[in-house]
mmCIF file of the N, C-alpha and C atoms, coordinates in Angstrom:
data_MODEL
# 
_entry.id   MODEL 
# 
loop_
_atom_site.group_PDB 
_atom_site.id 
_atom_site.type_symbol 
_atom_site.label_atom_id 
_atom_site.label_alt_id 
_atom_site.label_comp_id 
_atom_site.label_asym_id 
_atom_site.label_entity_id 
_atom_site.label_seq_id 
_atom_site.pdbx_PDB_ins_code 
_atom_site.Cartn_x 
_atom_site.Cartn_y 
_atom_site.Cartn_z 
_atom_site.occupancy 
_atom_site.B_iso_or_equiv 
_atom_site.pdbx_formal_charge 
_atom_site.auth_seq_id 
_atom_site.auth_comp_id 
_atom_site.auth_asym_id 
_atom_site.auth_atom_id 
_atom_site.pdbx_PDB_model_num 
ATOM 1   N N  . MET A 1 1  ? 229.087 152.312 26.646 1.00 0.00 ? 1  MET A N  1 
ATOM 2   C CA . MET A 1 1  ? 228.336 151.143 27.013 1.00 0.00 ? 1  MET A CA 1 
ATOM 3   C C  . MET A 1 1  ? 227.987 150.382 25.729 1.00 0.00 ? 1  MET A C  1 
ATOM 4   N N  . THR A 1 2  ? 228.287 149.105 25.706 1.00 0.00 ? 2  THR A N  1 
ATOM 5   C CA . THR A 1 2  ? 227.958 148.297 24.536 1.00 0.00 ? 2  THR A CA 1 
ATOM 6   C C  . THR A 1 2  ? 226.458 148.016 24.497 1.00 0.00 ? 2  THR A C  1 
ATOM 7   N N  . HIS A 1 3  ? 225.996 147.542 23.357 1.00 0.00 ? 3  HIS A N  1 
ATOM 8   C CA . HIS A 1 3  ? 224.578 147.200 23.253 1.00 0.00 ? 3  HIS A CA 1 
ATOM 9   C C  . HIS A 1 3  ? 224.226 146.070 24.225 1.00 0.00 ? 3  HIS A C  1 
ATOM 10  N N  . ASP A 1 4  ? 225.122 145.120 24.381 1.00 0.00 ? 4  ASP A N  1 
ATOM 11  C CA . ASP A 1 4  ? 224.872 144.023 25.320 1.00 0.00 ? 4  ASP A CA 1 
ATOM 12  C C  . ASP A 1 4  ? 224.734 144.544 26.748 1.00 0.00 ? 4  ASP A C  1 
ATOM 13  N N  . GLU A 1 5  ? 225.619 145.444 27.138 1.00 0.00 ? 5  GLU A N  1 
ATOM 14  C CA . GLU A 1 5  ? 225.543 146.027 28.481 1.00 0.00 ? 5  GLU A CA 1 
ATOM 15  C C  . GLU A 1 5  ? 224.255 146.832 28.654 1.00 0.00 ? 5  GLU A C  1 
ATOM 16  N N  . LEU A 1 6  ? 223.870 147.533 27.605 1.00 0.00 ? 6  LEU A N  1 
ATOM 17  C CA . LEU A 1 6  ? 222.638 148.309 27.646 1.00 0.00 ? 6  LEU A CA 1 
ATOM 18  C C  . LEU A 1 6  ? 221.424 147.398 27.831 1.00 0.00 ? 6  LEU A C  1 
ATOM 19  N N  . VAL A 1 7  ? 221.402 146.285 27.127 1.00 0.00 ? 7  VAL A N  1 
ATOM 20  C CA . VAL A 1 7  ? 220.281 145.352 27.251 1.00 0.00 ? 7  VAL A CA 1 
ATOM 21  C C  . VAL A 1 7  ? 220.234 144.743 28.651 1.00 0.00 ? 7  VAL A C  1 
ATOM 22  N N  . VAL A 1 8  ? 221.385 144.432 29.219 1.00 0.00 ? 8  VAL A N  1 
ATOM 23  C CA . VAL A 1 8  ? 221.422 143.898 30.582 1.00 0.00 ? 8  VAL A CA 1 
ATOM 24  C C  . VAL A 1 8  ? 220.882 144.940 31.561 1.00 0.00 ? 8  VAL A C  1 
ATOM 25  N N  . GLN A 1 9  ? 221.319 146.186 31.424 1.00 0.00 ? 9  GLN A N  1 
ATOM 26  C CA . GLN A 1 9  ? 220.818 147.255 32.287 1.00 0.00 ? 9  GLN A CA 1 
ATOM 27  C C  . GLN A 1 9  ? 219.308 147.434 32.118 1.00 0.00 ? 9  GLN A C  1 
ATOM 28  N N  . PHE A 1 10 ? 218.847 147.348 30.882 1.00 0.00 ? 10 PHE A N  1 
ATOM 29  C CA . PHE A 1 10 ? 217.410 147.462 30.610 1.00 0.00 ? 10 PHE A CA 1 
ATOM 30  C C  . PHE A 1 10 ? 216.658 146.329 31.301 1.00 0.00 ? 10 PHE A C  1 
ATOM 31  N N  . ALA A 1 11 ? 217.172 145.111 31.165 1.00 0.00 ? 11 ALA A N  1 
ATOM 32  C CA . ALA A 1 11 ? 216.513 143.951 31.778 1.00 0.00 ? 11 ALA A CA 1 
ATOM 33  C C  . ALA A 1 11 ? 216.461 144.085 33.295 1.00 0.00 ? 11 ALA A C  1 
ATOM 34  N N  . LEU A 1 12 ? 217.544 144.537 33.895 1.00 0.00 ? 12 LEU A N  1 
ATOM 35  C CA . LEU A 1 12 ? 217.569 144.710 35.350 1.00 0.00 ? 12 LEU A CA 1 
ATOM 36  C C  . LEU A 1 12 ? 216.594 145.795 35.791 1.00 0.00 ? 12 LEU A C  1 
ATOM 37  N N  . THR A 1 13 ? 216.535 146.874 35.031 1.00 0.00 ? 13 THR A N  1 
ATOM 38  C CA . THR A 1 13 ? 215.598 147.951 35.345 1.00 0.00 ? 13 THR A CA 1 
ATOM 39  C C  . THR A 1 13 ? 214.164 147.452 35.218 1.00 0.00 ? 13 THR A C  1 
ATOM 40  N N  . ARG A 1 14 ? 213.913 146.649 34.205 1.00 0.00 ? 14 ARG A N  1 
ATOM 41  C CA . ARG A 1 14 ? 212.557 146.103 34.008 1.00 0.00 ? 14 ARG A CA 1 
ATOM 42  C C  . ARG A 1 14 ? 212.181 145.137 35.126 1.00 0.00 ? 14 ARG A C  1 
ATOM 43  N N  . LEU A 1 15 ? 213.143 144.345 35.588 1.00 0.00 ? 15 LEU A N  1 
ATOM 44  C CA . LEU A 1 15 ? 212.869 143.435 36.710 1.00 0.00 ? 15 LEU A CA 1 
ATOM 45  C C  . LEU A 1 15 ? 212.505 144.208 37.967 1.00 0.00 ? 15 LEU A C  1 
ATOM 46  N N  . ASP A 1 16 ? 213.160 145.346 38.172 1.00 0.00 ? 16 ASP A N  1 
ATOM 47  C CA . ASP A 1 16 ? 212.879 146.180 39.335 1.00 0.00 ? 16 ASP A CA 1 
ATOM 48  C C  . ASP A 1 16 ? 211.542 146.909 39.218 1.00 0.00 ? 16 ASP A C  1 
ATOM 49  N N  . ASN A 1 17 ? 211.016 147.046 37.993 1.00 0.00 ? 17 ASN A N  1 
ATOM 50  C CA . ASN A 1 17 ? 209.799 147.813 37.737 1.00 0.00 ? 17 ASN A CA 1 
ATOM 51  C C  . ASN A 1 17 ? 208.890 147.056 36.768 1.00 0.00 ? 17 ASN A C  1 
ATOM 52  N N  . PRO A 1 18 ? 208.334 145.923 37.188 1.00 0.00 ? 18 PRO A N  1 
ATOM 53  C CA . PRO A 1 18 ? 207.582 145.072 36.267 1.00 0.00 ? 18 PRO A CA 1 
ATOM 54  C C  . PRO A 1 18 ? 206.293 145.693 35.722 1.00 0.00 ? 18 PRO A C  1 
ATOM 55  N N  . GLY A 1 19 ? 205.751 146.704 36.371 1.00 0.00 ? 19 GLY A N  1 
ATOM 56  C CA . GLY A 1 19 ? 204.495 147.290 35.923 1.00 0.00 ? 19 GLY A CA 1 
ATOM 57  C C  . GLY A 1 19 ? 204.630 148.335 34.840 1.00 0.00 ? 19 GLY A C  1 
ATOM 58  N N  . LEU A 1 20 ? 205.863 148.692 34.493 1.00 0.00 ? 20 LEU A N  1 
ATOM 59  C CA . LEU A 1 20 ? 206.079 149.741 33.494 1.00 0.00 ? 20 LEU A CA 1 
ATOM 60  C C  . LEU A 1 20 ? 206.119 149.169 32.092 1.00 0.00 ? 20 LEU A C  1 
ATOM 61  N N  . ASP A 1 21 ? 205.696 149.988 31.108 1.00 0.00 ? 21 ASP A N  1 
ATOM 62  C CA . ASP A 1 21 ? 205.830 149.545 29.720 1.00 0.00 ? 21 ASP A CA 1 
ATOM 63  C C  . ASP A 1 21 ? 207.273 149.784 29.270 1.00 0.00 ? 21 ASP A C  1 
ATOM 64  N N  . LEU A 1 22 ? 207.618 149.303 28.086 1.00 0.00 ? 22 LEU A N  1 
ATOM 65  C CA . LEU A 1 22 ? 209.016 149.343 27.632 1.00 0.00 ? 22 LEU A CA 1 
ATOM 66  C C  . LEU A 1 22 ? 209.575 150.766 27.568 1.00 0.00 ? 22 LEU A C  1 
ATOM 67  N N  . GLU A 1 23 ? 208.788 151.709 27.071 1.00 0.00 ? 23 GLU A N  1 
ATOM 68  C CA . GLU A 1 23 ? 209.292 153.080 26.965 1.00 0.00 ? 23 GLU A CA 1 
ATOM 69  C C  . GLU A 1 23 ? 209.504 153.708 28.338 1.00 0.00 ? 23 GLU A C  1 
ATOM 70  N N  . GLU A 1 24 ? 208.644 153.388 29.288 1.00 0.00 ? 24 GLU A N  1 
ATOM 71  C CA . GLU A 1 24 ? 208.834 153.896 30.653 1.00 0.00 ? 24 GLU A CA 1 
ATOM 72  C C  . GLU A 1 24 ? 210.087 153.299 31.287 1.00 0.00 ? 24 GLU A C  1 
ATOM 73  N N  . VAL A 1 25 ? 210.366 152.030 31.004 1.00 0.00 ? 25 VAL A N  1 
ATOM 74  C CA . VAL A 1 25 ? 211.594 151.394 31.507 1.00 0.00 ? 25 VAL A CA 1 
ATOM 75  C C  . VAL A 1 25 ? 212.809 152.071 30.879 1.00 0.00 ? 25 VAL A C  1 
ATOM 76  N N  . ALA A 1 26 ? 212.738 152.347 29.582 1.00 0.00 ? 26 ALA A N  1 
ATOM 77  C CA . ALA A 1 26 ? 213.841 153.026 28.901 1.00 0.00 ? 26 ALA A CA 1 
ATOM 78  C C  . ALA A 1 26 ? 214.078 154.406 29.500 1.00 0.00 ? 26 ALA A C  1 
ATOM 79  N N  . ALA A 1 27 ? 213.009 155.138 29.787 1.00 0.00 ? 27 ALA A N  1 
ATOM 80  C CA . ALA A 1 27 ? 213.138 156.473 30.385 1.00 0.00 ? 27 ALA A CA 1 
ATOM 81  C C  . ALA A 1 27 ? 213.764 156.383 31.772 1.00 0.00 ? 27 ALA A C  1 
ATOM 82  N N  . LEU A 1 28 ? 213.355 155.408 32.552 1.00 0.00 ? 28 LEU A N  1 
ATOM 83  C CA . LEU A 1 28 ? 213.925 155.220 33.881 1.00 0.00 ? 28 LEU A CA 1 
ATOM 84  C C  . LEU A 1 28 ? 215.405 154.881 33.788 1.00 0.00 ? 28 LEU A C  1 
ATOM 85  N N  . LEU A 1 29 ? 215.758 154.027 32.846 1.00 0.00 ? 29 LEU A N  1 
ATOM 86  C CA . LEU A 1 29 ? 217.157 153.666 32.631 1.00 0.00 ? 29 LEU A CA 1 
ATOM 87  C C  . LEU A 1 29 ? 217.988 154.900 32.266 1.00 0.00 ? 29 LEU A C  1 
ATOM 88  N N  . VAL A 1 30 ? 217.480 155.711 31.375 1.00 0.00 ? 30 VAL A N  1 
ATOM 89  C CA . VAL A 1 30 ? 218.211 156.919 30.969 1.00 0.00 ? 30 VAL A CA 1 
ATOM 90  C C  . VAL A 1 30 ? 218.421 157.833 32.169 1.00 0.00 ? 30 VAL A C  1 
ATOM 91  N N  . ARG A 1 31 ? 217.411 157.962 33.014 1.00 0.00 ? 31 ARG A N  1 
ATOM 92  C CA . ARG A 1 31 ? 217.568 158.794 34.223 1.00 0.00 ? 31 ARG A CA 1 
ATOM 93  C C  . ARG A 1 31 ? 218.642 158.219 35.146 1.00 0.00 ? 31 ARG A C  1 
ATOM 94  N N  . ARG A 1 32 ? 218.714 156.895 35.224 1.00 0.00 ? 32 ARG A N  1 
ATOM 95  C CA . ARG A 1 32 ? 219.669 156.246 36.139 1.00 0.00 ? 32 ARG A CA 1 
ATOM 96  C C  . ARG A 1 32 ? 221.116 156.332 35.668 1.00 0.00 ? 32 ARG A C  1 
ATOM 97  N N  . VAL A 1 33 ? 221.346 156.354 34.353 1.00 0.00 ? 33 VAL A N  1 
ATOM 98  C CA . VAL A 1 33 ? 222.727 156.283 33.859 1.00 0.00 ? 33 VAL A CA 1 
ATOM 99  C C  . VAL A 1 33 ? 223.465 157.610 33.966 1.00 0.00 ? 33 VAL A C  1 
ATOM 100 N N  . GLY A 1 34 ? 222.756 158.686 34.179 1.00 0.00 ? 34 GLY A N  1 
ATOM 101 C CA . GLY A 1 34 ? 223.398 159.977 34.372 1.00 0.00 ? 34 GLY A CA 1 
ATOM 102 C C  . GLY A 1 34 ? 223.554 160.782 33.093 1.00 0.00 ? 34 GLY A C  1 
ATOM 103 N N  . PRO A 1 35 ? 223.950 162.033 33.263 1.00 0.00 ? 35 PRO A N  1 
ATOM 104 C CA . PRO A 1 35 ? 223.976 162.962 32.131 1.00 0.00 ? 35 PRO A CA 1 
ATOM 105 C C  . PRO A 1 35 ? 224.990 162.620 31.040 1.00 0.00 ? 35 PRO A C  1 
ATOM 106 N N  . GLU A 1 36 ? 226.132 162.092 31.402 1.00 0.00 ? 36 GLU A N  1 
ATOM 107 C CA . GLU A 1 36 ? 227.145 161.782 30.391 1.00 0.00 ? 36 GLU A CA 1 
ATOM 108 C C  . GLU A 1 36 ? 226.674 160.663 29.458 1.00 0.00 ? 36 GLU A C  1 
ATOM 109 N N  . ARG A 1 37 ? 226.144 159.592 30.028 1.00 0.00 ? 37 ARG A N  1 
ATOM 110 C CA . ARG A 1 37 ? 225.623 158.491 29.212 1.00 0.00 ? 37 ARG A CA 1 
ATOM 111 C C  . ARG A 1 37 ? 224.389 158.938 28.425 1.00 0.00 ? 37 ARG A C  1 
ATOM 112 N N  . MET A 1 38 ? 223.552 159.776 29.045 1.00 0.00 ? 38 MET A N  1 
ATOM 113 C CA . MET A 1 38 ? 222.376 160.274 28.342 1.00 0.00 ? 38 MET A CA 1 
ATOM 114 C C  . MET A 1 38 ? 222.809 161.013 27.085 1.00 0.00 ? 38 MET A C  1 
ATOM 115 N N  . LEU A 1 39 ? 223.849 161.810 27.207 1.00 0.00 ? 39 LEU A N  1 
ATOM 116 C CA . LEU A 1 39 ? 224.364 162.545 26.053 1.00 0.00 ? 39 LEU A CA 1 
ATOM 117 C C  . LEU A 1 39 ? 224.898 161.580 24.992 1.00 0.00 ? 39 LEU A C  1 
ATOM 118 N N  . GLN A 1 40 ? 225.591 160.533 25.406 1.00 0.00 ? 40 GLN A N  1 
ATOM 119 C CA . GLN A 1 40 ? 226.096 159.533 24.465 1.00 0.00 ? 40 GLN A CA 1 
ATOM 120 C C  . GLN A 1 40 ? 224.949 158.822 23.747 1.00 0.00 ? 40 GLN A C  1 
ATOM 121 N N  . PHE A 1 41 ? 223.922 158.447 24.489 1.00 0.00 ? 41 PHE A N  1 
ATOM 122 C CA . PHE A 1 41 ? 222.766 157.782 23.885 1.00 0.00 ? 41 PHE A CA 1 
ATOM 123 C C  . PHE A 1 41 ? 222.079 158.706 22.884 1.00 0.00 ? 41 PHE A C  1 
ATOM 124 N N  . ALA A 1 42 ? 221.882 159.962 23.278 1.00 0.00 ? 42 ALA A N  1 
ATOM 125 C CA . ALA A 1 42 ? 221.206 160.919 22.401 1.00 0.00 ? 42 ALA A CA 1 
ATOM 126 C C  . ALA A 1 42 ? 222.022 161.148 21.134 1.00 0.00 ? 42 ALA A C  1 
ATOM 127 N N  . ALA A 1 43 ? 223.324 161.295 21.285 1.00 0.00 ? 43 ALA A N  1 
ATOM 128 C CA . ALA A 1 43 ? 224.182 161.509 20.121 1.00 0.00 ? 43 ALA A CA 1 
ATOM 129 C C  . ALA A 1 43 ? 224.138 160.312 19.178 1.00 0.00 ? 43 ALA A C  1 
ATOM 130 N N  . ALA A 1 44 ? 224.160 159.111 19.741 1.00 0.00 ? 44 ALA A N  1 
ATOM 131 C CA . ALA A 1 44 ? 224.092 157.901 18.909 1.00 0.00 ? 44 ALA A CA 1 
ATOM 132 C C  . ALA A 1 44 ? 222.758 157.833 18.167 1.00 0.00 ? 44 ALA A C  1 
ATOM 133 N N  . ASN A 1 45 ? 221.686 158.186 18.839 1.00 0.00 ? 45 ASN A N  1 
ATOM 134 C CA . ASN A 1 45 ? 220.375 158.145 18.207 1.00 0.00 ? 45 ASN A CA 1 
ATOM 135 C C  . ASN A 1 45 ? 220.270 159.171 17.081 1.00 0.00 ? 45 ASN A C  1 
ATOM 136 N N  . LEU A 1 46 ? 220.727 160.372 17.329 1.00 0.00 ? 46 LEU A N  1 
ATOM 137 C CA . LEU A 1 46 ? 220.662 161.406 16.299 1.00 0.00 ? 46 LEU A CA 1 
ATOM 138 C C  . LEU A 1 46 ? 221.544 161.048 15.111 1.00 0.00 ? 46 LEU A C  1 
ATOM 139 N N  . ALA A 1 47 ? 222.687 160.431 15.374 1.00 0.00 ? 47 ALA A N  1 
ATOM 140 C CA . ALA A 1 47 ? 223.556 159.988 14.278 1.00 0.00 ? 47 ALA A CA 1 
ATOM 141 C C  . ALA A 1 47 ? 222.867 158.901 13.463 1.00 0.00 ? 47 ALA A C  1 
ATOM 142 N N  . ASP A 1 48 ? 222.216 157.953 14.137 1.00 0.00 ? 48 ASP A N  1 
ATOM 143 C CA . ASP A 1 48 ? 221.479 156.893 13.432 1.00 0.00 ? 48 ASP A CA 1 
ATOM 144 C C  . ASP A 1 48 ? 220.369 157.470 12.559 1.00 0.00 ? 48 ASP A C  1 
ATOM 145 N N  . ARG A 1 49 ? 219.738 158.517 13.044 1.00 0.00 ? 49 ARG A N  1 
ATOM 146 C CA . ARG A 1 49 ? 218.622 159.124 12.320 1.00 0.00 ? 49 ARG A CA 1 
ATOM 147 C C  . ARG A 1 49 ? 219.078 160.162 11.296 1.00 0.00 ? 49 ARG A C  1 
ATOM 148 N N  . GLY A 1 50 ? 220.364 160.522 11.323 1.00 0.00 ? 50 GLY A N  1 
ATOM 149 C CA . GLY A 1 50 ? 220.879 161.511 10.388 1.00 0.00 ? 50 GLY A CA 1 
ATOM 150 C C  . GLY A 1 50 ? 220.395 162.916 10.703 1.00 0.00 ? 50 GLY A C  1 
ATOM 151 N N  . GLU A 1 51 ? 220.189 163.202 11.969 1.00 0.00 ? 51 GLU A N  1 
ATOM 152 C CA . GLU A 1 51 ? 219.722 164.515 12.397 1.00 0.00 ? 51 GLU A CA 1 
ATOM 153 C C  . GLU A 1 51 ? 220.823 165.233 13.162 1.00 0.00 ? 51 GLU A C  1 
ATOM 154 N N  . LEU A 1 52 ? 220.768 166.534 13.144 1.00 0.00 ? 52 LEU A N  1 
ATOM 155 C CA . LEU A 1 52 ? 221.784 167.336 13.823 1.00 0.00 ? 52 LEU A CA 1 
ATOM 156 C C  . LEU A 1 52 ? 221.383 167.747 15.229 1.00 0.00 ? 52 LEU A C  1 
ATOM 157 N N  . ARG A 1 53 ? 220.088 167.777 15.503 1.00 0.00 ? 53 ARG A N  1 
ATOM 158 C CA . ARG A 1 53 ? 219.655 168.180 16.840 1.00 0.00 ? 53 ARG A CA 1 
ATOM 159 C C  . ARG A 1 53 ? 218.343 167.519 17.202 1.00 0.00 ? 53 ARG A C  1 
ATOM 160 N N  . GLY A 1 54 ? 218.105 167.475 18.495 1.00 0.00 ? 54 GLY A N  1 
ATOM 161 C CA . GLY A 1 54 ? 216.877 166.910 19.027 1.00 0.00 ? 54 GLY A CA 1 
ATOM 162 C C  . GLY A 1 54 ? 216.877 167.051 20.531 1.00 0.00 ? 54 GLY A C  1 
ATOM 163 N N  . ALA A 1 55 ? 215.763 166.773 21.143 1.00 0.00 ? 55 ALA A N  1 
ATOM 164 C CA . ALA A 1 55 ? 215.655 166.846 22.600 1.00 0.00 ? 55 ALA A CA 1 
ATOM 165 C C  . ALA A 1 55 ? 216.546 165.770 23.225 1.00 0.00 ? 55 ALA A C  1 
ATOM 166 N N  . LEU A 1 56 ? 217.385 166.164 24.148 1.00 0.00 ? 56 LEU A N  1 
ATOM 167 C CA . LEU A 1 56 ? 218.385 165.279 24.742 1.00 0.00 ? 56 LEU A CA 1 
ATOM 168 C C  . LEU A 1 56 ? 217.756 164.036 25.361 1.00 0.00 ? 56 LEU A C  1 
ATOM 169 N N  . PHE A 1 57 ? 216.862 164.223 26.306 1.00 0.00 ? 57 PHE A N  1 
ATOM 170 C CA . PHE A 1 57 ? 216.282 163.092 27.023 1.00 0.00 ? 57 PHE A CA 1 
ATOM 171 C C  . PHE A 1 57 ? 215.491 162.189 26.079 1.00 0.00 ? 57 PHE A C  1 
ATOM 172 N N  . ASP A 1 58 ? 214.638 162.781 25.257 1.00 0.00 ? 58 ASP A N  1 
ATOM 173 C CA . ASP A 1 58 ? 213.821 161.998 24.329 1.00 0.00 ? 58 ASP A CA 1 
ATOM 174 C C  . ASP A 1 58 ? 214.680 161.211 23.343 1.00 0.00 ? 58 ASP A C  1 
ATOM 175 N N  . SER A 1 59 ? 215.751 161.813 22.865 1.00 0.00 ? 59 SER A N  1 
ATOM 176 C CA . SER A 1 59 ? 216.647 161.120 21.934 1.00 0.00 ? 59 SER A CA 1 
ATOM 177 C C  . SER A 1 59 ? 217.368 159.968 22.616 1.00 0.00 ? 59 SER A C  1 
ATOM 178 N N  . ALA A 1 60 ? 217.746 160.171 23.874 1.00 0.00 ? 60 ALA A N  1 
ATOM 179 C CA . ALA A 1 60 ? 218.417 159.109 24.624 1.00 0.00 ? 60 ALA A CA 1 
ATOM 180 C C  . ALA A 1 60 ? 217.473 157.931 24.855 1.00 0.00 ? 60 ALA A C  1 
ATOM 181 N N  . VAL A 1 61 ? 216.233 158.236 25.222 1.00 0.00 ? 61 VAL A N  1 
ATOM 182 C CA . VAL A 1 61 ? 215.241 157.176 25.426 1.00 0.00 ? 61 VAL A CA 1 
ATOM 183 C C  . VAL A 1 61 ? 214.999 156.428 24.115 1.00 0.00 ? 61 VAL A C  1 
ATOM 184 N N  . GLU A 1 62 ? 214.909 157.156 23.026 1.00 0.00 ? 62 GLU A N  1 
ATOM 185 C CA . GLU A 1 62 ? 214.689 156.508 21.726 1.00 0.00 ? 62 GLU A CA 1 
ATOM 186 C C  . GLU A 1 62 ? 215.849 155.587 21.372 1.00 0.00 ? 62 GLU A C  1 
ATOM 187 N N  . HIS A 1 63 ? 217.075 155.988 21.708 1.00 0.00 ? 63 HIS A N  1 
ATOM 188 C CA . HIS A 1 63 ? 218.235 155.131 21.444 1.00 0.00 ? 63 HIS A CA 1 
ATOM 189 C C  . HIS A 1 63 ? 218.108 153.815 22.208 1.00 0.00 ? 63 HIS A C  1 
ATOM 190 N N  . VAL A 1 64 ? 217.753 153.900 23.485 1.00 0.00 ? 64 VAL A N  1 
ATOM 191 C CA . VAL A 1 64 ? 217.586 152.684 24.288 1.00 0.00 ? 64 VAL A CA 1 
ATOM 192 C C  . VAL A 1 64 ? 216.514 151.794 23.659 1.00 0.00 ? 64 VAL A C  1 
ATOM 193 N N  . MET A 1 65 ? 215.400 152.390 23.260 1.00 0.00 ? 65 MET A N  1 
ATOM 194 C CA . MET A 1 65 ? 214.320 151.619 22.644 1.00 0.00 ? 65 MET A CA 1 
ATOM 195 C C  . MET A 1 65 ? 214.772 150.979 21.333 1.00 0.00 ? 65 MET A C  1 
ATOM 196 N N  . ARG A 1 66 ? 215.521 151.717 20.517 1.00 0.00 ? 66 ARG A N  1 
ATOM 197 C CA . ARG A 1 66 ? 216.006 151.168 19.245 1.00 0.00 ? 66 ARG A CA 1 
ATOM 198 C C  . ARG A 1 66 ? 216.900 149.953 19.480 1.00 0.00 ? 66 ARG A C  1 
ATOM 199 N N  . VAL A 1 67 ? 217.803 150.057 20.449 1.00 0.00 ? 67 VAL A N  1 
ATOM 200 C CA . VAL A 1 67 ? 218.715 148.950 20.735 1.00 0.00 ? 67 VAL A CA 1 
ATOM 201 C C  . VAL A 1 67 ? 217.941 147.736 21.221 1.00 0.00 ? 67 VAL A C  1 
ATOM 202 N N  . VAL A 1 68 ? 217.065 147.945 22.195 1.00 0.00 ? 68 VAL A N  1 
ATOM 203 C CA . VAL A 1 68 ? 216.310 146.831 22.763 1.00 0.00 ? 68 VAL A CA 1 
ATOM 204 C C  . VAL A 1 68 ? 215.421 146.184 21.717 1.00 0.00 ? 68 VAL A C  1 
ATOM 205 N N  . LEU A 1 69 ? 214.701 146.977 20.953 1.00 0.00 ? 69 LEU A N  1 
ATOM 206 C CA . LEU A 1 69 ? 213.785 146.430 19.953 1.00 0.00 ? 69 LEU A CA 1 
ATOM 207 C C  . LEU A 1 69 ? 214.534 145.774 18.794 1.00 0.00 ? 69 LEU A C  1 
ATOM 208 N N  . SER A 1 70 ? 215.687 146.313 18.426 1.00 0.00 ? 70 SER A N  1 
ATOM 209 C CA . SER A 1 70 ? 216.443 145.689 17.331 1.00 0.00 ? 70 SER A CA 1 
ATOM 210 C C  . SER A 1 70 ? 216.963 144.323 17.763 1.00 0.00 ? 70 SER A C  1 
ATOM 211 N N  . LEU A 1 71 ? 217.349 144.181 19.006 1.00 0.00 ? 71 LEU A N  1 
ATOM 212 C CA . LEU A 1 71 ? 217.814 142.879 19.487 1.00 0.00 ? 71 LEU A CA 1 
ATOM 213 C C  . LEU A 1 71 ? 216.652 141.902 19.653 1.00 0.00 ? 71 LEU A C  1 
ATOM 214 N N  . ARG A 1 72 ? 215.490 142.403 20.008 1.00 0.00 ? 72 ARG A N  1 
ATOM 215 C CA . ARG A 1 72 ? 214.299 141.558 20.093 1.00 0.00 ? 72 ARG A CA 1 
ATOM 216 C C  . ARG A 1 72 ? 213.942 141.006 18.720 1.00 0.00 ? 72 ARG A C  1 
ATOM 217 N N  . GLU A 1 73 ? 214.038 141.846 17.680 1.00 0.00 ? 73 GLU A N  1 
ATOM 218 C CA . GLU A 1 73 ? 213.723 141.413 16.325 1.00 0.00 ? 73 GLU A CA 1 
ATOM 219 C C  . GLU A 1 73 ? 214.705 140.371 15.822 1.00 0.00 ? 73 GLU A C  1 
ATOM 220 N N  . ASP A 1 74 ? 215.965 140.477 16.240 1.00 0.00 ? 74 ASP A N  1 
ATOM 221 C CA . ASP A 1 74 ? 216.978 139.517 15.801 1.00 0.00 ? 74 ASP A CA 1 
ATOM 222 C C  . ASP A 1 74 ? 216.706 138.110 16.341 1.00 0.00 ? 74 ASP A C  1 
ATOM 223 N N  . THR A 1 75 ? 216.050 138.011 17.489 1.00 0.00 ? 75 THR A N  1 
ATOM 224 C CA . THR A 1 75 ? 215.794 136.706 18.070 1.00 0.00 ? 75 THR A CA 1 
ATOM 225 C C  . THR A 1 75 ? 214.499 136.094 17.591 1.00 0.00 ? 75 THR A C  1 
ATOM 226 N N  . ALA A 1 76 ? 213.666 136.889 16.926 1.00 0.00 ? 76 ALA A N  1 
ATOM 227 C CA . ALA A 1 76 ? 212.351 136.377 16.477 1.00 0.00 ? 76 ALA A CA 1 
ATOM 228 C C  . ALA A 1 76 ? 212.467 135.574 15.206 1.00 0.00 ? 76 ALA A C  1 
# 
C-alpha cells in the first residue's frame, strides 16, 4: 500500500468514526487491513526506527501515524 493509499484509507476510517482521536483511528485502520498489511506496516516502522523487534500491532499503528503526520507537516 502506498502512502497515498494509506492516507485515503485513514481519511475514510476517520470519516466513519469522527469521535476518535488520530491514534484511535490509526488503530482501527490497522485492525481493518488484516494481518498481512499489519505485518508490512510494523516492518516498515521498525526499519524506519532502526530496530529489530517490537510489538506487532503497536508498531503498525505507529507506522500509520508516522505516515499521516509526516504528510500533514508537508502541507503546513
